[in-house]
ZAVEXPA-927904 format. One record per residue (C-alpha): residue number from 1; residue in one letter; chain; x, y, z. Coordinates in nm, 3 decimals. Each point is the difference from the previous one (the first is absolute). Layout:
! residues N
NUM,a,A,X,Y,Z
...
***
This chain:
! residues 431
1,m,A,-5.005,26.520,6.345
2,l,A,-0.339,0.002,-0.166
3,n,A,0.095,0.333,-0.180
4,r,A,0.271,-0.172,-0.237
5,y,A,-0.305,-0.111,-0.227
6,i,A,-0.137,0.242,-0.260
7,g,A,-0.357,-0.111,0.052
8,p,A,-0.299,-0.083,-0.246
9,d,A,-0.057,0.337,-0.149
10,k,A,0.359,0.017,-0.102
11,i,A,0.009,-0.337,-0.140
12,l,A,-0.318,0.081,-0.208
13,e,A,0.176,0.281,-0.127
14,k,A,0.322,-0.187,-0.112
15,k,A,-0.240,-0.305,-0.135
16,k,A,-0.184,0.272,-0.220
17,e,A,0.324,0.157,-0.131
18,y,A,0.240,-0.303,-0.042
19,l,A,-0.211,-0.314,-0.047
20,i,A,-0.179,-0.123,-0.302
21,p,A,-0.383,0.090,0.070
22,c,A,-0.104,-0.349,-0.045
23,s,A,0.102,-0.066,0.350
24,y,A,-0.293,0.056,0.240
25,h,A,-0.048,-0.062,0.385
26,f,A,-0.282,-0.070,0.231
27,y,A,-0.187,0.237,0.229
28,h,A,-0.088,0.382,-0.011
29,h,A,0.244,0.067,0.292
30,p,A,0.282,-0.251,-0.045
31,p,A,0.248,-0.065,0.286
32,q,A,0.372,-0.016,-0.057
33,i,A,0.094,-0.358,0.085
34,v,A,0.343,-0.006,0.157
35,k,A,0.054,-0.313,0.185
36,g,A,-0.128,-0.379,0.022
37,d,A,-0.008,-0.254,0.257
38,m,A,-0.159,-0.356,-0.061
39,q,A,-0.374,0.086,-0.042
40,y,A,0.047,0.382,0.070
41,l,A,0.080,0.306,-0.187
42,y,A,0.083,0.343,0.140
43,d,A,-0.029,0.341,-0.150
44,s,A,0.202,0.327,0.011
45,e,A,-0.193,0.122,0.311
46,g,A,0.041,-0.336,0.188
47,k,A,-0.338,-0.145,-0.044
48,r,A,-0.014,-0.378,-0.034
49,y,A,-0.236,-0.192,-0.247
50,i,A,-0.082,-0.360,-0.013
51,d,A,0.080,-0.095,-0.352
52,f,A,-0.264,-0.214,-0.156
53,f,A,0.130,0.030,-0.365
54,a,A,0.351,-0.117,0.054
55,g,A,0.130,0.196,-0.305
56,v,A,-0.264,-0.195,-0.215
57,s,A,0.098,-0.336,0.139
58,v,A,0.362,0.077,0.007
59,m,A,0.101,-0.008,0.379
60,n,A,-0.145,-0.336,0.072
61,c,A,0.267,-0.052,0.296
62,g,A,-0.054,0.381,0.135
63,h,A,0.191,0.314,-0.057
64,c,A,0.374,0.016,0.083
65,n,A,-0.026,-0.373,0.127
66,p,A,0.315,-0.027,0.183
67,e,A,0.096,-0.376,-0.060
68,i,A,-0.026,0.064,-0.375
69,l,A,0.173,0.313,0.004
70,e,A,0.290,-0.118,0.197
71,k,A,0.065,-0.267,-0.273
72,t,A,-0.053,0.237,-0.277
73,i,A,0.234,0.265,0.146
74,d,A,0.273,-0.247,0.071
75,q,A,-0.023,-0.103,-0.384
76,m,A,0.022,0.358,-0.116
77,k,A,0.308,0.052,0.217
78,t,A,0.142,-0.310,-0.174
79,l,A,-0.097,-0.011,-0.349
80,q,A,-0.273,0.222,-0.186
81,h,A,0.016,-0.084,-0.349
82,t,A,0.169,-0.187,-0.294
83,t,A,-0.266,-0.114,-0.238
84,t,A,-0.038,-0.353,-0.101
85,i,A,0.297,-0.048,-0.227
86,y,A,0.188,-0.055,0.328
87,l,A,-0.089,-0.261,0.260
88,t,A,-0.161,0.078,0.322
89,q,A,-0.164,-0.211,0.241
90,p,A,-0.321,0.185,0.139
91,i,A,-0.169,-0.024,-0.355
92,v,A,0.041,-0.370,-0.030
93,d,A,-0.117,-0.067,0.363
94,l,A,-0.290,0.221,-0.029
95,a,A,-0.101,-0.199,-0.335
96,e,A,0.054,-0.331,0.172
97,k,A,-0.220,0.126,0.311
98,l,A,-0.279,0.120,-0.249
99,a,A,0.002,-0.340,-0.166
100,h,A,-0.107,-0.186,0.313
101,l,A,-0.251,0.269,0.088
102,t,A,-0.183,0.060,-0.347
103,p,A,-0.289,-0.243,-0.104
104,g,A,0.050,-0.322,-0.192
105,n,A,0.294,-0.017,-0.245
106,l,A,0.071,0.375,-0.012
107,k,A,0.374,-0.002,0.065
108,r,A,0.199,0.227,-0.208
109,t,A,0.030,0.370,0.039
110,f,A,0.083,0.325,-0.185
111,f,A,0.074,0.295,0.255
112,c,A,-0.064,0.380,-0.096
113,g,A,-0.086,0.310,0.157
114,t,A,-0.392,0.057,-0.009
115,g,A,-0.315,-0.184,-0.033
116,t,A,-0.046,0.170,-0.330
117,e,A,0.351,-0.145,-0.125
118,a,A,-0.123,-0.332,0.132
119,n,A,-0.327,-0.013,-0.182
120,e,A,0.164,0.125,-0.314
121,g,A,0.257,-0.279,0.020
122,a,A,-0.282,-0.284,0.074
123,l,A,-0.173,0.117,-0.323
124,l,A,0.314,-0.018,-0.194
125,l,A,0.072,-0.343,0.134
126,a,A,-0.337,-0.125,-0.084
127,k,A,0.061,0.126,-0.394
128,l,A,0.316,-0.166,-0.010
129,h,A,-0.121,-0.332,0.121
130,t,A,-0.335,-0.004,-0.174
131,k,A,0.126,0.162,-0.335
132,k,A,-0.326,0.200,0.024
133,s,A,-0.055,0.369,0.024
134,e,A,-0.348,0.091,0.163
135,f,A,-0.110,0.035,0.360
136,l,A,-0.310,-0.011,0.205
137,s,A,-0.044,0.213,0.282
138,m,A,-0.297,0.078,0.259
139,y,A,-0.219,0.313,0.044
140,n,A,0.113,0.198,0.300
141,g,A,0.352,-0.154,-0.005
142,l,A,0.329,0.197,0.063
143,h,A,0.322,-0.137,-0.126
144,g,A,0.247,0.289,-0.023
145,r,A,0.087,0.330,-0.166
146,t,A,0.227,-0.080,-0.307
147,h,A,-0.159,-0.016,-0.369
148,l,A,-0.098,-0.370,0.036
149,t,A,-0.087,-0.043,0.370
150,m,A,-0.200,0.307,-0.053
151,s,A,-0.189,-0.131,-0.295
152,v,A,-0.096,-0.321,0.207
153,t,A,-0.142,0.238,0.280
154,g,A,-0.373,-0.006,-0.003
155,l,A,-0.048,0.310,0.210
156,g,A,-0.061,0.314,-0.231
157,m,A,0.168,0.242,0.263
158,w,A,0.321,-0.183,-0.032
159,r,A,0.005,-0.060,-0.374
160,t,A,0.177,0.343,-0.068
161,d,A,0.171,-0.131,-0.315
162,p,A,-0.186,0.171,-0.312
163,n,A,0.110,-0.287,-0.205
164,p,A,-0.026,-0.330,0.175
165,a,A,0.162,-0.306,-0.141
166,g,A,-0.215,-0.243,-0.223
167,g,A,-0.094,-0.351,0.047
168,i,A,-0.164,0.024,0.325
169,s,A,-0.339,-0.120,0.073
170,f,A,-0.176,0.088,0.323
171,v,A,-0.236,-0.248,0.184
172,p,A,-0.256,0.043,0.274
173,n,A,0.130,-0.021,0.359
174,p,A,-0.164,-0.200,0.269
175,y,A,-0.155,0.305,0.187
176,c,A,-0.259,-0.171,0.157
177,y,A,-0.160,0.315,0.170
178,r,A,-0.066,0.150,-0.325
179,c,A,-0.035,-0.321,-0.200
180,p,A,-0.125,0.104,-0.354
181,y,A,-0.167,-0.357,-0.038
182,k,A,-0.211,0.062,0.325
183,s,A,0.154,-0.298,0.176
184,s,A,0.105,-0.010,0.370
185,s,A,0.320,-0.150,0.143
186,e,A,-0.207,-0.275,0.146
187,e,A,-0.167,-0.085,-0.317
188,c,A,0.279,0.097,-0.256
189,g,A,0.004,-0.180,-0.312
190,l,A,0.322,0.141,-0.089
191,e,A,-0.154,0.160,-0.318
192,c,A,0.333,0.238,0.004
193,v,A,0.214,-0.301,-0.073
194,s,A,-0.252,-0.103,-0.277
195,q,A,0.076,0.359,-0.145
196,v,A,0.372,-0.062,-0.002
197,e,A,-0.043,-0.277,-0.229
198,a,A,-0.241,0.193,-0.200
199,v,A,0.241,0.278,-0.033
200,i,A,0.276,-0.231,-0.127
201,k,A,-0.210,-0.163,-0.250
202,k,A,-0.154,0.345,-0.130
203,t,A,0.237,0.283,0.060
204,t,A,0.344,-0.119,-0.024
205,s,A,0.189,-0.165,-0.295
206,g,A,0.064,-0.329,0.226
207,n,A,0.355,0.118,0.047
208,v,A,-0.024,0.063,0.378
209,a,A,0.310,-0.054,0.209
210,a,A,-0.125,0.073,0.325
211,m,A,-0.276,0.130,0.235
212,i,A,0.117,0.231,0.271
213,a,A,-0.196,0.030,0.343
214,e,A,0.016,0.111,0.364
215,p,A,-0.147,-0.293,0.223
216,i,A,-0.155,0.304,0.189
217,q,A,-0.032,0.337,-0.208
218,g,A,0.161,0.272,0.255
219,n,A,-0.020,0.327,-0.195
220,g,A,-0.333,-0.147,-0.171
221,g,A,-0.180,0.009,0.337
222,i,A,0.113,-0.318,0.206
223,i,A,-0.205,-0.200,-0.261
224,t,A,0.018,-0.366,0.143
225,p,A,-0.082,-0.277,-0.238
226,p,A,-0.215,-0.308,0.114
227,l,A,0.222,-0.285,0.110
228,h,A,-0.083,-0.216,-0.326
229,y,A,0.074,0.279,-0.210
230,f,A,0.378,-0.044,-0.105
231,k,A,-0.034,-0.375,-0.011
232,a,A,-0.277,0.032,-0.279
233,l,A,0.190,0.287,-0.157
234,k,A,0.323,-0.212,-0.024
235,e,A,-0.199,-0.269,-0.167
236,v,A,-0.109,0.234,-0.283
237,l,A,0.342,0.129,-0.050
238,h,A,0.167,-0.329,-0.009
239,k,A,-0.248,-0.118,-0.271
240,y,A,0.154,0.279,-0.230
241,g,A,0.343,-0.039,0.119
242,i,A,0.016,0.338,0.169
243,l,A,0.221,0.053,0.293
244,l,A,-0.154,0.152,0.325
245,v,A,0.222,0.278,0.173
246,i,A,-0.097,0.106,0.367
247,d,A,0.097,0.340,0.100
248,e,A,0.059,-0.030,0.380
249,i,A,0.169,0.328,0.030
250,q,A,-0.266,0.135,0.250
251,t,A,-0.112,-0.335,0.147
252,g,A,0.315,-0.174,0.048
253,f,A,0.193,-0.090,0.314
254,a,A,-0.248,-0.108,0.279
255,r,A,-0.237,0.304,-0.084
256,t,A,-0.299,-0.222,-0.040
257,g,A,0.054,-0.272,0.236
258,k,A,0.225,-0.196,-0.223
259,m,A,0.330,0.065,-0.129
260,f,A,-0.155,0.076,-0.351
261,a,A,-0.363,0.049,-0.064
262,i,A,-0.041,-0.230,-0.281
263,e,A,0.071,-0.282,0.252
264,h,A,-0.366,0.081,0.128
265,y,A,-0.132,-0.139,-0.344
266,g,A,0.198,-0.313,-0.027
267,v,A,0.168,0.074,-0.330
268,e,A,0.340,0.037,-0.122
269,p,A,0.092,0.281,-0.232
270,d,A,0.216,-0.036,-0.298
271,v,A,0.180,0.338,0.098
272,m,A,-0.030,0.193,0.311
273,t,A,0.116,0.356,0.068
274,m,A,0.098,0.154,0.330
275,a,A,0.114,0.309,0.143
276,k,A,-0.088,0.279,0.260
277,a,A,0.012,-0.208,0.330
278,l,A,0.297,-0.213,-0.105
279,g,A,0.224,0.269,0.089
280,n,A,-0.220,0.168,0.274
281,g,A,0.111,0.347,-0.134
282,v,A,0.303,-0.108,-0.199
283,p,A,-0.061,-0.002,-0.358
284,i,A,-0.002,-0.353,-0.134
285,a,A,-0.229,-0.200,-0.238
286,a,A,-0.003,-0.330,-0.190
287,y,A,-0.177,-0.240,-0.206
288,t,A,0.044,-0.383,0.058
289,t,A,-0.103,-0.304,-0.218
290,t,A,0.045,-0.342,-0.075
291,d,A,0.304,-0.189,-0.153
292,e,A,-0.171,-0.058,-0.326
293,i,A,-0.114,0.367,-0.065
294,a,A,0.320,0.138,0.136
295,s,A,0.194,-0.207,-0.256
296,s,A,-0.164,0.219,-0.265
297,f,A,0.182,0.316,0.110
298,t,A,0.392,-0.030,-0.100
299,r,A,0.101,0.279,-0.190
300,p,A,0.175,0.268,0.205
301,s,A,-0.194,0.215,0.244
302,a,A,0.068,0.173,0.344
303,s,A,-0.140,0.253,0.225
304,t,A,0.255,0.250,0.119
305,l,A,-0.097,0.017,0.383
306,g,A,-0.218,-0.333,-0.013
307,g,A,0.100,-0.227,0.266
308,n,A,0.285,0.219,0.125
309,p,A,0.177,-0.102,0.330
310,v,A,-0.195,0.243,0.213
311,s,A,-0.356,-0.070,-0.128
312,a,A,0.038,-0.368,0.000
313,t,A,0.124,0.011,0.346
314,a,A,-0.292,0.196,0.110
315,g,A,-0.221,-0.248,-0.178
316,i,A,0.149,-0.289,0.188
317,a,A,-0.037,0.204,0.324
318,v,A,-0.371,0.059,-0.093
319,l,A,-0.082,-0.378,-0.056
320,e,A,0.183,-0.088,0.308
321,y,A,-0.205,0.243,0.206
322,i,A,-0.317,-0.107,-0.164
323,e,A,0.055,-0.352,0.084
324,e,A,0.156,0.029,0.345
325,n,A,-0.271,0.261,0.122
326,k,A,-0.295,-0.225,-0.157
327,l,A,-0.132,0.313,-0.201
328,c,A,-0.219,-0.223,-0.221
329,q,A,-0.186,-0.113,0.312
330,r,A,-0.019,0.353,0.142
331,a,A,-0.139,0.123,-0.320
332,e,A,-0.269,-0.260,0.010
333,n,A,-0.085,0.050,0.351
334,l,A,-0.013,0.373,-0.010
335,g,A,-0.143,0.012,-0.329
336,k,A,-0.306,-0.187,0.125
337,k,A,-0.042,0.247,0.285
338,l,A,0.015,0.292,-0.211
339,k,A,-0.231,-0.146,-0.272
340,q,A,-0.251,-0.096,0.267
341,g,A,-0.005,0.332,0.128
342,l,A,-0.050,0.186,-0.328
343,i,A,-0.286,-0.253,-0.073
344,e,A,-0.150,0.116,0.323
345,l,A,0.040,0.366,-0.100
346,k,A,-0.150,-0.096,-0.341
347,e,A,-0.307,-0.136,0.186
348,k,A,-0.032,0.345,0.171
349,y,A,0.066,0.227,-0.282
350,k,A,-0.142,-0.058,-0.361
351,m,A,0.278,0.210,-0.130
352,i,A,0.230,-0.307,0.020
353,g,A,-0.124,-0.218,-0.304
354,d,A,0.248,-0.266,0.016
355,v,A,0.286,-0.135,0.220
356,r,A,0.254,-0.243,-0.178
357,g,A,0.353,-0.125,-0.001
358,m,A,0.230,-0.233,0.179
359,g,A,0.227,0.006,0.300
360,l,A,0.118,0.365,0.042
361,m,A,-0.116,0.109,-0.352
362,i,A,-0.340,0.120,0.064
363,g,A,-0.221,0.252,-0.200
364,a,A,-0.333,0.175,0.086
365,e,A,-0.172,0.133,-0.283
366,l,A,-0.199,0.324,0.067
367,v,A,-0.313,0.081,-0.178
368,r,A,-0.317,0.211,-0.011
369,e,A,-0.349,-0.108,-0.105
370,g,A,-0.005,-0.233,-0.280
371,k,A,0.365,-0.091,0.025
372,e,A,0.127,0.342,-0.105
373,p,A,0.357,0.003,0.096
374,a,A,0.046,0.249,0.290
375,v,A,0.300,0.161,-0.120
376,k,A,-0.009,0.326,0.217
377,e,A,-0.105,-0.184,0.329
378,t,A,0.301,-0.220,-0.064
379,d,A,0.236,0.311,0.005
380,l,A,-0.176,0.152,0.307
381,i,A,0.069,-0.354,0.188
382,l,A,0.359,-0.006,-0.112
383,e,A,0.044,0.366,0.141
384,f,A,-0.188,-0.082,0.321
385,l,A,0.213,-0.298,0.087
386,k,A,0.296,0.196,-0.083
387,d,A,-0.077,0.253,0.248
388,k,A,-0.064,-0.269,0.246
389,g,A,0.350,-0.158,-0.066
390,i,A,-0.082,-0.271,-0.233
391,l,A,0.107,-0.031,-0.349
392,i,A,-0.193,-0.243,-0.245
393,g,A,0.001,-0.012,-0.374
394,k,A,-0.274,0.036,-0.290
395,n,A,-0.018,-0.168,-0.314
396,g,A,-0.263,-0.132,-0.264
397,a,A,-0.074,0.134,-0.326
398,d,A,-0.177,0.274,0.147
399,r,A,0.213,0.031,0.316
400,n,A,-0.301,-0.085,0.219
401,v,A,0.155,-0.303,0.165
402,l,A,0.147,0.034,0.356
403,a,A,0.325,-0.203,-0.012
404,f,A,0.128,-0.173,0.297
405,q,A,0.360,-0.145,-0.057
406,p,A,0.223,0.072,0.327
407,p,A,0.322,-0.137,0.086
408,l,A,-0.061,-0.357,0.125
409,v,A,0.163,0.083,0.337
410,i,A,-0.324,0.210,0.119
411,t,A,-0.169,-0.094,0.322
412,e,A,-0.349,-0.079,0.089
413,e,A,0.021,0.334,0.198
414,d,A,0.062,0.161,-0.355
415,v,A,-0.294,-0.175,-0.179
416,a,A,-0.239,0.104,0.302
417,a,A,0.124,0.378,-0.039
418,l,A,-0.058,-0.015,-0.368
419,l,A,-0.360,-0.137,0.019
420,y,A,-0.081,0.242,0.285
421,h,A,0.079,0.309,-0.219
422,l,A,-0.131,-0.138,-0.310
423,d,A,-0.326,-0.036,0.185
424,e,A,0.037,0.378,0.114
425,a,A,0.069,0.109,-0.354
426,l,A,-0.294,-0.189,-0.155
427,k,A,-0.238,0.120,0.282
428,k,A,0.117,0.368,-0.056
429,i,A,-0.060,-0.022,-0.384
430,k,A,-0.335,-0.185,0.057
431,g,A,-0.100,0.289,0.233
***
């Protein structure tokens, strides 16, 4: 039965020959993943792995979740696609459900296929509403792979377009562990917010439509702002008539212990984008906004596959599963156990410089003496854990942050196994 798989070596051969070389992979000795079952993945040799990365915060409800799959497959057998020029029910039912779940007055939704497309659409909407053309973005943010979304991305490794869009100004992110203003999160005076106002005044034309920001920067290193950050930021933006676009593509759908991470900060965005976990493996994305802002977008537009009956049905099934199985509460409770375990390892090993995040979106930044990024050690730990049957992520500008973003259906035993083997890995590297 197992020999029907071609194996990792053959996949690497085909990848090298047929895929564009920008596509890379984790591990020196990568497995061929062939099966998923809730929080577990299996390779072509039958080995089981606890998945602590969830396809980068996609599989919040678990791999091949039978409840979600059943509803999705039933829809696939009935009606797969028509585009929005015909009336179908799942798209409006999902939009209605999101209107009840999103913060404040966010109500009207445009569906599309990817998070990149959602961010691109949200920025277009901001331009249409404000009749302005410039944007603000943060250092270390990641917002997509199209020309504009790559241009508002603040991570050099992902800015591969040699001619980025103009009219974009970058502002400091609230990276407390490496604060350039020498503040601590306990004594933070939010100098980074003051710098936003300085940038608006000094480096823009005053024609700024919106600022785009992740409530927790995922690819940037699980950078988690102080709880008073976004209120102060929105006050500055409001002063200059600038919309706040919140990118919930990694943080949304119970990941941080609330349905959306911005809820921790008590702020209502003007526009919010979402993708990834909304489909639990089925491609779907969206941006949502208020009645007032939505009224600015009236000229014809569409996304061919956006909100098709299959993806919309999957989205409804995901939201129902999150609510029925209390995944917000589960993420909060298990996240506390994971974070506390990582803090205890931090006290034991100087290599862990910082532990940060919310719910089951936790990062551990690895450093050497003087906070030098421990890049090689990060890769060694990922490889060690993979061999022990645990898959985690890595991120950050230097790729030295261990990323823990598992399916929200993991157990306390899974968390304990991760912490045990991470302790082993750190001990081995220290030795």
